[in-house]
C-alpha positions as YAML, in Angstrom:
chain: A
units: angstrom
residues:
- id: 1
  name: MET
  ca: [270.95, 143.19, 197.95]
- id: 2
  name: ARG
  ca: [272.31, 146.45, 196.55]
- id: 3
  name: ILE
  ca: [270.52, 147.72, 193.45]
- id: 4
  name: HIS
  ca: [271.93, 150.57, 191.42]
- id: 5
  name: TYR
  ca: [269.70, 152.06, 188.73]
- id: 6
  name: LEU
  ca: [270.33, 154.39, 185.81]
- id: 7
  name: GLN
  ca: [267.64, 157.02, 185.23]
- id: 8
  name: HIS
  ca: [267.70, 159.02, 182.00]
- id: 9
  name: VAL
  ca: [264.93, 161.59, 182.56]
- id: 10
  name: PRO
  ca: [263.17, 162.83, 185.72]
- id: 11
  name: PHE
  ca: [259.79, 161.43, 184.64]
- id: 12
  name: GLU
  ca: [260.90, 157.80, 184.11]
- id: 13
  name: GLY
  ca: [261.75, 156.39, 187.51]
- id: 14
  name: LEU
  ca: [261.56, 152.89, 188.94]
- id: 15
  name: GLY
  ca: [257.77, 152.76, 189.20]
- id: 16
  name: TYR
  ca: [256.68, 149.47, 190.76]
- id: 17
  name: ILE
  ca: [260.30, 148.30, 191.03]
- id: 18
  name: GLU
  ca: [260.81, 150.77, 193.89]
- id: 19
  name: VAL
  ca: [257.82, 149.30, 195.74]
- id: 20
  name: TRP
  ca: [259.21, 145.78, 195.32]
- id: 21
  name: ALA
  ca: [262.73, 146.78, 196.35]
- id: 22
  name: LYS
  ca: [261.52, 148.36, 199.58]
- id: 23
  name: ASN
  ca: [259.29, 145.37, 200.36]
- id: 24
  name: VAL
  ca: [262.21, 142.91, 200.12]
- id: 25
  name: GLY
  ca: [264.73, 145.17, 201.83]
- id: 26
  name: CYS
  ca: [267.01, 146.02, 198.91]
- id: 27
  name: ILE
  ca: [269.33, 149.01, 199.16]
- id: 28
  name: LEU
  ca: [268.76, 151.45, 196.29]
- id: 29
  name: SER
  ca: [271.24, 153.88, 194.75]
- id: 30
  name: SER
  ca: [271.09, 155.70, 191.42]
- id: 31
  name: THR
  ca: [272.87, 157.58, 188.71]
- id: 32
  name: LYS
  ca: [270.74, 160.39, 187.29]
- id: 33
  name: LEU
  ca: [272.12, 160.75, 183.76]
- id: 34
  name: TYR
  ca: [270.38, 164.12, 183.32]
- id: 35
  name: ASP
  ca: [272.10, 165.63, 186.38]
- id: 36
  name: LYS
  ca: [275.93, 165.42, 186.44]
- id: 37
  name: PRO
  ca: [276.12, 161.62, 186.24]
- id: 38
  name: ILE
  ca: [278.55, 159.77, 188.47]
- id: 39
  name: PHE
  ca: [278.88, 156.00, 188.07]
- id: 40
  name: PRO
  ca: [279.72, 153.80, 191.07]
- id: 41
  name: ASN
  ca: [282.53, 151.30, 191.29]
- id: 42
  name: LEU
  ca: [281.47, 147.79, 190.34]
- id: 43
  name: ASP
  ca: [282.00, 146.53, 193.90]
- id: 44
  name: GLU
  ca: [279.44, 149.03, 195.21]
- id: 45
  name: PHE
  ca: [276.38, 147.22, 193.81]
- id: 46
  name: ASP
  ca: [275.10, 143.72, 193.03]
- id: 47
  name: TRP
  ca: [272.38, 144.44, 190.50]
- id: 48
  name: LEU
  ca: [272.07, 147.07, 187.77]
- id: 49
  name: ILE
  ca: [268.70, 148.27, 186.48]
- id: 50
  name: ILE
  ca: [268.60, 150.54, 183.41]
- id: 51
  name: MET
  ca: [265.43, 152.54, 182.91]
- id: 52
  name: GLY
  ca: [263.83, 154.01, 179.80]
- id: 53
  name: GLY
  ca: [264.04, 157.43, 178.17]
- id: 54
  name: PRO
  ca: [263.06, 159.30, 175.01]
- id: 55
  name: MET
  ca: [266.57, 159.47, 173.57]
- id: 56
  name: SER
  ca: [268.21, 156.94, 171.25]
- id: 57
  name: VAL
  ca: [271.30, 154.88, 172.01]
- id: 58
  name: HIS
  ca: [272.82, 156.66, 168.98]
- id: 59
  name: ASP
  ca: [272.35, 160.20, 170.37]
- id: 60
  name: THR
  ca: [275.89, 160.52, 171.69]
- id: 61
  name: ASP
  ca: [276.34, 163.93, 170.02]
- id: 62
  name: VAL
  ca: [273.47, 165.31, 172.08]
- id: 63
  name: PHE
  ca: [273.91, 163.23, 175.24]
- id: 64
  name: SER
  ca: [277.65, 162.70, 175.62]
- id: 65
  name: TRP
  ca: [277.12, 160.70, 178.83]
- id: 66
  name: LEU
  ca: [275.76, 157.85, 176.70]
- id: 67
  name: ILE
  ca: [279.36, 156.92, 175.87]
- id: 68
  name: SER
  ca: [280.32, 156.50, 179.53]
- id: 69
  name: GLU
  ca: [277.01, 154.82, 180.29]
- id: 70
  name: LYS
  ca: [277.57, 152.17, 177.61]
- id: 71
  name: GLU
  ca: [281.05, 151.45, 178.96]
- id: 72
  name: PHE
  ca: [279.62, 151.12, 182.47]
- id: 73
  name: ILE
  ca: [276.85, 148.73, 181.33]
- id: 74
  name: LEU
  ca: [279.30, 146.55, 179.41]
- id: 75
  name: ASN
  ca: [281.65, 146.39, 182.40]
- id: 76
  name: ALA
  ca: [278.75, 145.34, 184.63]
- id: 77
  name: ILE
  ca: [277.80, 142.56, 182.21]
- id: 78
  name: GLU
  ca: [281.39, 141.37, 181.79]
- id: 79
  name: ASN
  ca: [281.75, 141.26, 185.58]
- id: 80
  name: LYS
  ca: [278.68, 139.02, 185.78]
- id: 81
  name: LYS
  ca: [276.39, 141.48, 187.54]
- id: 82
  name: CYS
  ca: [272.67, 140.91, 187.41]
- id: 83
  name: VAL
  ca: [271.34, 143.42, 184.85]
- id: 84
  name: LEU
  ca: [267.79, 144.40, 183.89]
- id: 85
  name: GLY
  ca: [267.15, 146.83, 181.03]
- id: 86
  name: ILE
  ca: [263.75, 148.36, 180.28]
- id: 87
  name: CYS
  ca: [262.91, 150.00, 176.92]
- id: 88
  name: LEU
  ca: [265.92, 152.27, 176.29]
- id: 89
  name: GLY
  ca: [267.69, 150.15, 178.90]
- id: 90
  name: ALA
  ca: [267.15, 147.02, 176.81]
- id: 91
  name: GLN
  ca: [268.31, 148.85, 173.69]
- id: 92
  name: LEU
  ca: [271.49, 149.91, 175.50]
- id: 93
  name: ILE
  ca: [272.19, 146.32, 176.55]
- id: 94
  name: ALA
  ca: [271.64, 145.10, 172.99]
- id: 95
  name: ASN
  ca: [273.89, 147.87, 171.68]
- id: 96
  name: VAL
  ca: [276.82, 147.14, 173.99]
- id: 97
  name: LEU
  ca: [276.52, 143.43, 173.15]
- id: 98
  name: GLY
  ca: [277.02, 144.27, 169.48]
- id: 99
  name: ALA
  ca: [273.42, 144.10, 168.22]
- id: 100
  name: LYS
  ca: [271.82, 146.67, 165.93]
- id: 101
  name: VAL
  ca: [269.35, 149.23, 167.34]
- id: 102
  name: TYR
  ca: [267.08, 150.90, 164.79]
- id: 103
  name: GLN
  ca: [263.68, 152.45, 164.08]
- id: 104
  name: GLY
  ca: [260.80, 150.01, 164.40]
- id: 105
  name: ILE
  ca: [258.04, 149.43, 161.85]
- id: 106
  name: GLU
  ca: [255.60, 151.45, 163.95]
- id: 107
  name: LYS
  ca: [255.74, 153.32, 167.21]
- id: 108
  name: GLU
  ca: [254.06, 151.25, 169.91]
- id: 109
  name: ILE
  ca: [252.48, 153.39, 172.64]
- id: 110
  name: GLY
  ca: [249.83, 152.05, 175.00]
- id: 111
  name: TRP
  ca: [248.50, 148.61, 175.89]
- id: 112
  name: PHE
  ca: [249.25, 145.91, 173.33]
- id: 113
  name: PRO
  ca: [249.75, 142.16, 173.75]
- id: 114
  name: ILE
  ca: [253.01, 140.31, 173.78]
- id: 115
  name: GLU
  ca: [253.30, 136.56, 173.36]
- id: 116
  name: LYS
  ca: [255.99, 134.32, 174.72]
- id: 117
  name: ILE
  ca: [258.09, 132.20, 172.41]
- id: 118
  name: LYS
  ca: [257.15, 128.73, 173.55]
- id: 119
  name: ASN
  ca: [260.15, 126.93, 172.12]
- id: 120
  name: SER
  ca: [262.47, 129.06, 174.23]
- id: 121
  name: THR
  ca: [264.68, 127.06, 176.58]
- id: 122
  name: GLU
  ca: [265.01, 129.99, 178.98]
- id: 123
  name: SER
  ca: [263.34, 129.25, 182.35]
- id: 124
  name: LEU
  ca: [262.31, 132.89, 182.77]
- id: 125
  name: ILE
  ca: [259.72, 132.35, 180.05]
- id: 126
  name: ASP
  ca: [257.60, 130.31, 182.47]
- id: 127
  name: ILE
  ca: [256.76, 133.51, 184.36]
- id: 128
  name: PHE
  ca: [254.89, 134.95, 181.37]
- id: 129
  name: PRO
  ca: [251.34, 134.04, 180.35]
- id: 130
  name: ASP
  ca: [251.11, 132.82, 176.75]
- id: 131
  name: ILE
  ca: [249.68, 136.22, 175.77]
- id: 132
  name: VAL
  ca: [249.34, 139.29, 177.98]
- id: 133
  name: ASP
  ca: [248.67, 142.99, 177.48]
- id: 134
  name: VAL
  ca: [251.65, 145.07, 178.60]
- id: 135
  name: PHE
  ca: [252.43, 148.78, 178.47]
- id: 136
  name: HIS
  ca: [254.63, 150.10, 175.65]
- id: 137
  name: TRP
  ca: [256.19, 153.43, 174.79]
- id: 138
  name: HIS
  ca: [258.85, 153.00, 172.12]
- id: 139
  name: GLY
  ca: [259.73, 153.79, 168.53]
- id: 140
  name: GLU
  ca: [263.05, 151.98, 168.19]
- id: 141
  name: THR
  ca: [263.82, 148.28, 168.47]
- id: 142
  name: TYR
  ca: [266.87, 146.01, 168.40]
- id: 143
  name: ASP
  ca: [268.21, 142.75, 167.03]
- id: 144
  name: ILE
  ca: [268.65, 139.94, 169.54]
- id: 145
  name: PRO
  ca: [272.34, 139.92, 170.58]
- id: 146
  name: ASP
  ca: [274.49, 136.93, 169.67]
- id: 147
  name: GLY
  ca: [274.28, 134.36, 172.44]
- id: 148
  name: ALA
  ca: [271.03, 135.76, 173.86]
- id: 149
  name: VAL
  ca: [267.70, 133.90, 174.02]
- id: 150
  name: HIS
  ca: [264.68, 135.56, 172.40]
- id: 151
  name: ILE
  ca: [261.71, 135.16, 174.77]
- id: 152
  name: VAL
  ca: [258.78, 137.44, 173.78]
- id: 153
  name: ARG
  ca: [257.38, 139.23, 170.72]
- id: 154
  name: SER
  ca: [254.46, 141.46, 169.69]
- id: 155
  name: ALA
  ca: [252.57, 141.86, 166.42]
- id: 156
  name: VAL
  ca: [254.49, 144.97, 165.39]
- id: 157
  name: CYS
  ca: [257.77, 144.41, 167.24]
- id: 158
  name: GLU
  ca: [259.36, 140.98, 166.93]
- id: 159
  name: ASN
  ca: [262.15, 141.43, 169.45]
- id: 160
  name: GLN
  ca: [260.42, 142.43, 172.66]
- id: 161
  name: GLY
  ca: [262.64, 140.64, 175.14]
- id: 162
  name: PHE
  ca: [265.78, 138.56, 175.59]
- id: 163
  name: VAL
  ca: [267.96, 136.89, 178.21]
- id: 164
  name: PHE
  ca: [271.75, 136.85, 177.94]
- id: 165
  name: CYS
  ca: [273.93, 134.49, 180.00]
- id: 166
  name: ASP
  ca: [271.11, 133.95, 182.51]
- id: 167
  name: LYS
  ca: [271.74, 137.14, 184.51]
- id: 168
  name: VAL
  ca: [271.09, 139.83, 181.87]
- id: 169
  name: ILE
  ca: [267.50, 140.60, 180.83]
- id: 170
  name: GLY
  ca: [266.20, 143.15, 178.32]
- id: 171
  name: PHE
  ca: [262.53, 144.11, 177.92]
- id: 172
  name: GLN
  ca: [261.28, 146.55, 175.28]
- id: 173
  name: PHE
  ca: [258.02, 147.00, 177.25]
- id: 174
  name: HIS
  ca: [257.20, 148.37, 180.70]
- id: 175
  name: LEU
  ca: [256.10, 145.95, 183.42]
- id: 176
  name: GLU
  ca: [257.09, 148.50, 186.06]
- id: 177
  name: SER
  ca: [254.51, 151.06, 184.91]
- id: 178
  name: THR
  ca: [251.94, 152.35, 187.37]
- id: 179
  name: LEU
  ca: [248.97, 154.63, 186.83]
- id: 180
  name: GLU
  ca: [251.06, 157.52, 188.20]
- id: 181
  name: SER
  ca: [254.13, 156.79, 186.07]
- id: 182
  name: VAL
  ca: [252.07, 156.61, 182.87]
- id: 183
  name: LYS
  ca: [250.45, 159.93, 183.72]
- id: 184
  name: GLU
  ca: [253.96, 161.38, 183.92]
- id: 185
  name: LEU
  ca: [254.85, 159.92, 180.51]
- id: 186
  name: ILE
  ca: [251.69, 161.36, 178.99]
- id: 187
  name: LYS
  ca: [252.41, 164.76, 180.57]
- id: 188
  name: ASN
  ca: [255.99, 164.91, 179.29]
- id: 189
  name: CYS
  ca: [255.69, 163.10, 175.94]
- id: 190
  name: SER
  ca: [252.22, 164.11, 174.76]
- id: 191
  name: ASP
  ca: [253.60, 165.18, 171.37]
- id: 192
  name: GLU
  ca: [254.05, 161.49, 170.52]
- id: 193
  name: ILE
  ca: [250.38, 160.68, 171.05]
- id: 194
  name: ILE
  ca: [249.09, 160.97, 167.50]
- id: 195
  name: GLU
  ca: [246.64, 158.98, 165.41]
- id: 196
  name: ALA
  ca: [248.49, 155.84, 164.35]
- id: 197
  name: PRO
  ca: [247.80, 152.08, 164.26]
- id: 198
  name: TYR
  ca: [249.71, 151.27, 167.44]
- id: 199
  name: ILE
  ca: [249.31, 154.47, 169.44]
- id: 200
  name: GLN
  ca: [246.46, 154.73, 171.93]
- id: 201
  name: THR
  ca: [244.86, 157.87, 173.30]
- id: 202
  name: SER
  ca: [245.80, 158.92, 176.81]
- id: 203
  name: GLU
  ca: [242.30, 157.99, 177.96]
- id: 204
  name: MET
  ca: [242.75, 154.43, 176.66]
- id: 205
  name: MET
  ca: [246.09, 154.13, 178.44]
- id: 206
  name: LEU
  ca: [244.60, 155.06, 181.81]
- id: 207
  name: VAL
  ca: [241.11, 153.56, 181.67]
- id: 208
  name: ASP
  ca: [241.79, 150.14, 183.25]
- id: 209
  name: GLU
  ca: [243.76, 150.23, 186.50]
- id: 210
  name: ASN
  ca: [243.61, 146.43, 186.77]
- id: 211
  name: LYS
  ca: [246.04, 146.16, 183.86]
- id: 212
  name: PHE
  ca: [248.68, 147.87, 185.97]
- id: 213
  name: HIS
  ca: [248.15, 145.38, 188.79]
- id: 214
  name: LYS
  ca: [248.59, 142.50, 186.33]
- id: 215
  name: ILE
  ca: [251.86, 143.72, 184.83]
- id: 216
  name: ASN
  ca: [253.20, 144.65, 188.27]
- id: 217
  name: GLU
  ca: [252.53, 141.09, 189.41]
- id: 218
  name: ILE
  ca: [254.59, 139.78, 186.48]
- id: 219
  name: MET
  ca: [257.32, 142.32, 187.30]
- id: 220
  name: ASN
  ca: [257.26, 141.13, 190.91]
- id: 221
  name: ASN
  ca: [257.84, 137.53, 189.79]
- id: 222
  name: ILE
  ca: [260.65, 138.52, 187.43]
- id: 223
  name: LEU
  ca: [262.42, 140.55, 190.11]
- id: 224
  name: ASN
  ca: [262.15, 137.63, 192.52]
- id: 225
  name: TYR
  ca: [263.58, 135.38, 189.79]
- id: 226
  name: GLN
  ca: [266.58, 137.69, 189.29]
- id: 227
  name: LEU
  ca: [267.03, 138.11, 193.03]
- id: 228
  name: ASN
  ca: [267.39, 134.36, 193.40]
- id: 229
  name: ILE
  ca: [270.16, 134.11, 190.78]
- id: 230
  name: THR
  ca: [272.31, 137.03, 191.89]
...
């Protein structure tokens, strides 16, 4: 299995996804959007993973590569590639599918619970516990694209995840986060850690290493699920 991933900033890499990919023998390649981005041909990969980043999908004046990136993502979806978008990645998928991306009610940074939507007909939903703490770092959100299935929500962010045409998944939250990757986020985005209802201190984000193991286990199951439908 050939996985190509899009990375928007140096400090938001694959996290646990890289561990999983190496364990199952996937071939990894990447486009680093912050460093002279070159996109592969569609026949050069089987699965596209789109990582997070501090920019907005609307910041095309500042990050001109967003225009080419959106075209590339849409082409991958239209050519029935398996696609997984995380945080900004999910927002980019929603955007190219015609859904609105906008500022959320509150920024959500740290460990907060999501709950699955039990009336969802999407089989992926069975992987999630009814309620589970996951790691968040986002200020924007999105509408669920037409034709997509809404699968998870949180108290302050209704649209936390969706599945489109079985093979395309968008998550607003971070199941790939590790202790090390969150330390990198804190180091590079510390200006966002302010006193607010849904923003934790850096100490609270790092205090319980078992939480990382739990979300990585869910990520493992989701990646296996996508692997089996590619």
